[in-house]
N, C-alpha and C positions, 0 to 999 in steps of 0.2 A: 823284236829280236829275230834275226835270220836263223835259218837252219845251221849255218856255219857257226854262228854265235853259240847256239845251243850245244853243238858238238864240242866246241872249245871249252865252254863252261862246264859241261858234264864230264869231260876228260879230266879237268882239274879237280872237280868234285870227287870223282872216283878215285883219283890218286890220293887226295887228302884223306878220304875214308879208308882207302885200301892199305896204304903203306904202314900206318901204325897199328892196323888191325890184323895183320898176318903174323902168326907165330908158328915156327916149325919145331917139331919135336923129333927126337932121335937123330939119325944121321942125315946131314945136309949134303946132298950129292949134286953133281952137275945136272943130272937128269931131273932131280927135284926142282932145281932152280929153273930148268926149262918149263916144268909144269906150272910154276908160278907165273912165268911169262905168258904161257898159254892162257892161264886164268885171267890175267890182266887184259890181254888182247880180247878175250871172249867177252868180258864185262864191258869193255869199251865198245865192241861191235854191237852188243845188245843195246847199249846206251844210244849209239847213233841210230840204230834201226828204230828204236822207240821214238826218238825225236822226229824222224822222218815220217813216222806214222801219226805224228801230231799229238803225242802224249809225253811231252817233256816233263810234266809235273811228277810223274812216277819216280823218276830218278833224281830229281832235284829235292825230293822229299827224303829225309834221312831214313825213315822206316822202309821206304821202297828200296833204297840202296842196300840196306842191310838184308832185306828179304832176298834180293837178287844175289847178293854175295853169299848168303847162306846156302842157296840152291847150288851155286857154282862150286862152293867148297865141298858140299856133300857129294857132288858128282866126282870131283877130283879124288877125294878120300876113298871113294868106292873102288878106285882103280888099284889101291894097295901097292903103290910104288915105293919100293925100298923102305918099307915100314915108316914112311913119312906121314905125318898127320898135320893138317893145317887147321888151326883154330881161329875163330873170330873172337876178339876181345874188345871190350869197351875202352875208349880213350877219352871219355867225357869226364869233365871235372865240374864240381859245384863250388862256386866262390862265395857262398852264403856265409853267415857267421858260424855255421856249423858245417863240417865236412860230411860227406856221405860215403858209406861203403860202396865201392865201385863194382856192383854186381848187377847182372841183367835180370832184375826182379821188379815186380810191380811195386813192392814196398821199398822205399829208400829209408833206411834206419839212420838217424843222425849219429855221428860220432862227435861227441861234445868235447870242447876244450875244458879240462878240469880246472884250469886257471883263467878262465874267461874273465874279462873285466867286471862282469856282473857278479862274479863269485867273490872277488877279493874283499869287499866290505864285510862279508859274513864269515870269513875264515878266522879260525881261532887256533892257538897253540897251547897244548897242555902237555906238561912234561911227565907227570907221574900221578897215578891214583893215590889217594890218601887212606886206603883201607889197611892201616898199619898198626892197629891197636895191639898191644902185647898179648900174645897167646899164652894162656896159663895151662891149657890142656890140649891134647892132640889125639888123633886117631891114626894109627900106623897103617901101612899098606896091607897088613895082615888083619886089620879090623880090631885092633886092640886100643881101647880108650885108656889113656894114662895122663898123669900129671907131668908137666914139663919141668917145672921148677919147684921141687919139694921144699926148698929152703924158704921160698916166698909164700907158698900156699899153706894155709893152716887147716882147711876143711874143704871137701869137695863131694858133691852128690850128683846123681844123674837120674833122669827118667826118659822113657821113650815117648815120642810124639806120634800119635796115631790119627788116622783119618776118621772123622765123624761123618762129614759130607764134604762137598767141594769147597765150602766156605768156612768150615770150623774144624777144630782139632780136639782131641782128648789126650790126656796124659796119664801114664802109668804112675803108681806111687814112687816117691823118691827113694833112692837106694844110696847110702853112703859108701863111697869106695876109697876115700882117703881122709884120715884124721891124724894130724901131726902128733897128737898126744895119745893116740891109741894105735900101736903097731899092728894090731889085728885088722885094722881097717885100711892098712897100707897095701892096696892091691890094684892089679890091673884088671880091666873088664873086657872079655871077649864079647863083642856086640852080637846080639841075636836079631836086632831090627835095624832098619836103615836110618831112622831119624832119631837123634838123641839131643836132649837139652841138658846142659851141665850148669850147676850153680857152684861158684867157687868163692871162698873167702880168703882174702890175702891182704895183709897190711891194714886190717881193721875194716875193710870195705868188701862188698860182694858184687860180683859181676856174673852175668849169664853168657854162656857160649853155646853155639849150635853146631852140630856136625852131621854130615850125612855120609853114609858108607854103604856100598852095594853088597849087602849080605846075600850070599847065594842061597836061593830057595828054588829047587827044581820043581816046577809045577807039573802036577800029574793031570791026566785026563786029556791032554792035548794030543793031537795027531802028530807023531814024531816021524817025519819022513827021512829017509837016508840022505846024508849030505851029498850034494853034487860036487863034481871036481872043481868047478869054477864058481862055487857059491860064495858070494862076497858079503862081508859085513857092510851095513849101510849106515852112514853117519851124516846127518844133516845138522849144520850149525847155522842158525839164522841170526844175523846182526840187524836189529831193527833200524829201519830208515836209512840204510846204506845203499846208495846208488852206485852205478858203475864208476862215475866220476868221483864220488866220495871215497871209494876204495882207492882210487889213484892218488887222491890227495892225502889220505890219512892212514892207509894200510900199506905203506910203501915197502916195508920189510917183508910183509906177507906176500905181496904181489911179486916182489923180486924173487923170493924163494919159489913161488909157484911157476913163474916164467922160466926158471932154470930147470924145472922138472919136465922131462920129455913126455910124461903121461898126464899132464894137467891141461885142461881146456878151459879158457875163460871166454864166456859168451859175450859177444859185442853187440848183438841185436836183440837182447832179451827184453821183453816188454811185460808190464803188469796187465792184469785182465779186468781190474775193477778198482773200487775205492777201498783203501785201508788194508789192514793186515789179513782179516778173515777171508776176504775174496781170494787173496793170493794162496793162502794155506789150504783153502778148500780145493783150489785148482790142483795143487801139488799132491795132496794126500787123499782127496776124495775124487778128483777128476770131474767136478761139476760146479756150476754156478750156484751160489748160495740160495738164490730164489727158486731153484729147482729142487732143493732138498727139503725134508720135513721141517716144518716151522719150529724154530727153537729160540726165537727172540724173547727177551723179557718184556712183559707188558702185554703179551698176546695170550688171551685166555686159553687157546688150544695149543699153545706151544709145548714142545716136549724137550727132553734132554738131548744133547747132541750125540749121545751113545748110538742113536738110531742111524746116524750117518755111516755110510760104508767106507770107513777109513782103510786105506790100503795096508796099514800095518797089521790089521786083523788077518789079512791073507798071508802076510809074512809069518805071523804068529802060528797060523795053521800049518805052515811049512816047517815048523821047528825053530823059528827065530825067537830069541828072548828080546822083548821090546822095552824101550825106555822113552819117556817124554818129560822134559824138564824146562819150564819157562820161568825165568828168574824174577819177573815182576808180577805179583799176584793181582795188582790193581788194574793193569791194562792187558790182562791175559786174553789171548785170542778168542777163547771160547767161554769166557766168563764176564768180560767187560760189558757186553750188551746181549750176550747169549746166556742160556740157562746152565751151561756147563755140563759136567758128567755126573750122573747119579751112581755110577760104578767106575772104578779106575779103568781108564781106556787102554792102559799098557801094563806090562808086568811090573815095571818100575815107574811110578808116577809121583812126581815131586811137588805137586802144587801145595800139599799140606805143609811140607817143610818150609817153602818160601812164605806161605801165609803166616806161619807161626814165628818165623825168624826175621820177618821183614823189618821189624823195629831195630834189629841189631846188626843186620847185614845190609850194606849198601855200597854204592860206588864212591860217594864222597863223604861218608859218615865215618868220622875218625874213631868211633867206638867199634867199628867193624874190624875183625881180625883178618879178613880176607875179602876181596871184592867178589861180587856174586858170580861174575863170569869165571873167575878163577876157581870158585867152588864147583861150578858146573863142569869145567874142564877136568878138574881133579877127579870128580866122580866118574866122568866118562872113561878116563884112563883106567881106573880101578874096575869099573864095570866090564870093560873089554878084557881086562886081565883075568878077572874072576870067572868069566864065561868064555875063556879062550878056546874051549873045545866045542862051543856052540856058535852058530851064526847069530849076530846081534843086529838089531835095528834101533838106532838112536836118533832122537830129534831134540836138539837143545836150542834154546832161544836166549840170546843176550839182548834183553829189552831195556832193563833198568838203566843201562849205561847210555844208550843213544836215542831212546824214544823221543825225547824232547829237544835234543841237540845232537845232530850227527857228527860235529867235530870231535865229540868225546870218543869216537871210534878209534882215534889214535892211541887211546889208553889200552886198547885191546890188542894192538899190533904185536908187541913182544910176546904176549901170551899165545897168540895164534901161531907164531913162529915156533915157540916152545912146544906146542902141541904137534905141529908137523914134524919136528925133530924127534919128539918122543915116539911117534908112530914109526918113523924110520929106524930109530935105535932098537925098538922092540920087534921090528919086522912086521908089525901089524899093518903097515901100509901095503904089504904084498897080498893081503886078502881083504882089503877094504876099499869101498867107494866113498870118498869124502866129498861132501857137497857143502861149500861155504858160500852163503848167499845173503842178499838183503831182500826183504819182502817188497820194498818200494823205496823211493828216494825220500828225502826230507820233506815233510808235509806241513810243518808248523812254523818254520822260520820266515822272516821277511824275504829271504832269498827265494823261497818257493813261489813268491808272487812275481818274480822276474820270468822272462821267457825261457832263459837257460834253466832256471830252477824248475819251471813247469815241465820241461822235457826230462830233467834229471829224475823227477818223481816217477816218471813213466818208464825209466830205464834202470832197473835195479841191478845190483851186482849179482852175478851168478857164475860159479866156478865148479868144475868137476875134476877131482884127482883120482885117477884109476891106478891100479897096481902097475909097477914098472914093466912087467912082462906082457901087459895087455896089448900094447901097440904091435908087439912082435907076433903074438899068437893070433890076433885078430886085426891085421893091418887094414883091411878094407873097412871094417866097422869103425875103427879108430879114425881113419881118414874121413869117413862120413861125418863123424862127430866134429872133427876139426873144420870141415867145410861148413857145417851148419852153424859154427860159431859166428859167422859173419852174415847170417840170414836172420829174418824175422822169426823169433821163437818166443814162447810164452811158458808160464808155469804149467799149462796143460801138457806141454811136451815133456816136462819133467815127470809128470804122472805116467805118461805113456812109456817113458824110459824105464821107470820102476816096474811097470807091467811086463815089459820086455825082459827085464832081468829075472823075473820069476820063471820064465821058460827058456832062458838064454842057453845057446845062441839063437834058437828058433824064436820067432816073434809071432805069437798067436793072437795078439791083442789088436783090436781096431777101435779107435776112439773118434767121436764126432768132431772134436776140436784138435786134439793133440796127436803127435806122431813121435815115435821113438827117435831120440837123437842119434842112435846108432844107425839109422837109415838115412839115405840121401834125400834131403828135403828140397834141394835146389830145383828139381824139375816140377815141384808143386807150384812154384811161383805164387806164394801165399799172400793173402791180404789179411788185415785185422779181422774183418767180419768172418772170414772162413775159419779162423782159429779161435773164435769166441771172445774177441776183444771188441768192446763197444767203441764207437767213434770217439766218445769223450775221452777215452784213455789211449787211443791209438797214436803212437809216436810217428807214424808214417804220414800224418796229415800235413798238407800245406796250410799255411796260416796267412790270411790277408788282413792286415791291421786296418781298423776303422777309426774315424774321429770320434772322440767320446761325446761330442755334442750332436752326433747324428740322431735324429728323432727316433729312428728304428732301434738304435742301441738303447735309448732310454726306455722305449716300449718293451724291449726284451728284458731289461733289468726289472722293470715293474711287474712283468708277468712272472718272473722267477720269485720275486718277493711275495706276490699274491699266492703262489703255490706254497711257499713256506708258511705263510699265515694260515692257509687252508689246512695244512697238515696239523697245526695246533688246534684250529677251531673245530675240527670234526670229532674231537675226543672230548666228551663232557667233563672229564676230570682234569683236563688241561686248559681248555679254552679260556677260562676266567683267571687262570694263573699266569699266563704268558702275555707279554705286551705285544701289541700290533706293531710289526716292524715297518719302517718307512725308508725309502731310498734317501741316502745321505750324499754319496759321491760315487761317480763312475770313474774307475782308475784305468781300466784298459778294456778294449773290445776288439773283436775281430771275427771274421768269417772263417770257419774251418771247413775244409772240403777234401775229398780224396786227392792224393797227389797226382801230378800231371802224368806220371807213368801209368797209374791205375786207369785214368781216363783214356789215355792214348792206346794202350794195349789190351783193353778190356775184352776185345773179341778176337785177338790174334793168338791167344795161348794155344788153341788146338790146331787152327788151320793156317796161322801165320799171315793172314790177309787182312790188311788194315781196312780195305774197303768193305769188309764184312762187319766193321764196328757198328755201323748203323746210326744214322742221325736220330732216329726215334729214341733209342736208348739214351743217347747223350742228352736229349731234351728232357727226358724223364729225370735226369740227375738234378735238374735245376727247377723242379717243381717246388722244392723246399730249399731253404738256406739255414745253415746252423750258425747261430750267433753265440759266440762264447764271450761272456762278460765277467769282469772282475769289478766288484763294487763293495761299498760299505753301507751299513744301515744304521739307523738310530731307533731306539735309544741305546742299543747294546754296543755299538761300535764294531759289530761283527763284520768280518770281511769274507766274502763268498766268491766262489768261482763256479759257474754253471753254464750249461748250454740251453738256449731256447731256440726252438725250431719255427722258422717263419714259413707259413703256407703262402706262397707268392700269389696264388690266384685269389685267396680270401683276404690276404693282408693281416692274418691273425697269427699269434704266437702260442705255442704250447711248450711247456718246459720239459726238456729231456731228462733222462735218468742221470743221477749223480750230481747232487748239489753239495759242493764241498765247502765247509768253513775252513779257511786257511790261516786264521789266527786263533789264539787260545781263548776259550770261553770261561775257563776257571770255574768259579762258583755261580756264574750267572743263572744256570738252570737248576739250582739247588732244590727248588720246590717240586720238580717232576723227575729228577734224575734217577731216583731209586725205582720208581714204578714204570717209568717210560724212558729208559736210558737211550733209546734210539733217537729221541727228540732233543737230546742234549745240545747238538750244534745249532738248533733252530729256536730254542726257547730262551727268552730273557724274562725272568720272573718279575712280576710287578713289584713284589717286595724283595728288595735286594739285601743281602747280609752285609753287615759292616765289614769293610776291608781291613 
C-alpha cells in the first residue's frame, strides 16, 4: 500500500472514529466549532506524519487512535474556551446473545434479557399465596393479644416461646385468657415478650397459632451516642435466589414503583463473590471471605460459633442502634445450615427461635398457615420501626422459605413489597431510612441454572438501594456517584464499605481491601473481579469459549473434578465407607473461561495509557494455564455438577479449582453423613439409600 493509500485510509478511519465520539457540553458557539475543526485537522496531520514515518499501524489500531484522540481532547479542553468541554465516548456495540453496558471499563458486565428463549421453558405463573387459614386470634399494633371471633371460640390459652439455644425452644406455663363459660377469663393480654403461642378451641377442635410482636425493651449498658443529623435507619430485605433478571420477570410492580422514585438506585453490574448464600452475607455484613474468618463449620472439631465473626451490626449497636435479624426458614438458615450458628443472640431482636418453633404451622403454601412467613416478617418490621421510632434501627430480614427452591415464587411477594414501600411513605419512615432490597444470588437449583443464561443470572443478583427523597438534593455529588456506579462492576463487598461509610457519613474514613463505598466514584478504578475479591469461577466478566464435549481434555478435566470429590469423602474416616465412589456418567457442557478481551488488551494502559507497555511477556504468562469449566453428571447418584479444572499447559495436568457446585437437588442422598458433615452433602451418595 502506498503512502497515499495510507493517508486516505487513515483519514477515513479517523473520521469514523471521530464523528460519533465527540460530544459537546454547555454552549456550542461558532468558535467552539472552529476548535473542533482544528482538532480534526490536527489529528489528520499527525496521522499523515505518522504514516510518512513508516508507522501506520499505530493509527490503524483502535487503541492508538483513541490514545491520540484523548491527548488532543485534553489539550483543547485545557484552553477553557467558552466553557465548552469535549468528551470521548464509546460507540461500540456487542451483538452477542447478551448486551453489555457500554462503559470504558476492563470488565464488561452482561445485561441479560429476562425473557431470553432459554428462560421461557422454566417460567411459571402463580396468582396468590394460599396462607389463608382463618385467624382466631390476633395481636394489635399496640401489642394486645385478643380473640377475634368470640362467638366461635370457646377456650383460648397462651404461653411465651423462649430461646434455649439456636436449635431449640422452651415454653412458659400456659395461661388461660378466654373461656366462653367463665366471664372472669374473658380478657385481653398485653404482651411482655416477643414470641407467643396460642392454643384455641373452636367448634370442638383445637388449633395452634403463633404471633410475634416487638415488645420494646431498652437495653442498658450499651454506649448511647447522640444521634447524628443524617443518621438513617438501615433495612435489608433479602429475597433468596432472586437475580436481577428474576426481579424483572417476577417483581414487576416493585420495580415499577422503585423506578418511579428519584432516590432509588438499582445496580446493573452487581456480582456475587462466591458460592451460596453464606459467602454473600459474609461479604455484606462482615466484609470478609468466609475462609478468612474463624472456623465455624459443623463437623470440624475446632469450629466455634459464628458470634466471633465481626458483624457490622455490632458496630451499629455500639452507636445506639437497635438491631433485628429475622430469617424465615430455620432449615436453610445462613448461619445454621452448615455452620454452628450463634451461642448468644446476635442482635437485640433475634427471630430464629420463633421460626423454628412455628415452622410446622407457618409456611408459604401450607393452608393451615394464617399468614405467609414473609408477611409476618414485614408486619414485624413495620411495628419494630414504629415502636422504636425515637431510636435508629438496623434490620436484616430474609424471605427464604418462599423462593429458596424455586425463584418464580418471588411473584407472590411482589404485592407485599409494594405495600411495604407504601407503608414507609405513608408513615414518613422513608425519609429517615436506607432500604436495601436484594437477592443473595440467582437461582441455583433449577434446570434453568444449567443453561448459559441461567449460569450468568446466578452471578448477577438483584440489588437496590432506596434513600430518603431529600438525599439527592442535599448530597448531589454523592448520589450521582451512586447512580454512576450502578452500571459498573460492583459486589457485596461494596455494600459493606457503604455501610462503613454511613457510620461516619458524610466523611468516609473506611478503607477496605476489596470493597469501596458506593457513594464514591468507582469509574476511575477500572476494576476487575480479582481486584474486588471475586474468584474467576464466579466472575460474570469472563469470556466463554465453548468446547466439544468429546474433547479428550474435557473428559480429563471432568475426571479430575470427580477424583477431587471422591477424595474429599475418602480422607475422612467416618465418611469414606459410607459414601459411594462417584463415576463420570455424561458431560453436558464444557468451555474455556478466560479474562475478557478488554482485560487482556488494556492491562497495562490504566496508568500510562500506552498499549505498547502491555508487554508480550505478561500476555504469555496468561496462557501458562487454561481454566476448563465443565458441567457433567455422575453415577450412581445422578448428581449434576459444575466446576472449574485448571490445566497446566506445560505439564498437561489438571488441578481442580475452588467451587465445585452441585446444580441439581440431592434430597436424602447424603442422609448417612448430613448431620455430622453437612458440608459434604452435595458430594456424598450414601451406599445405603433410604426408601423414597
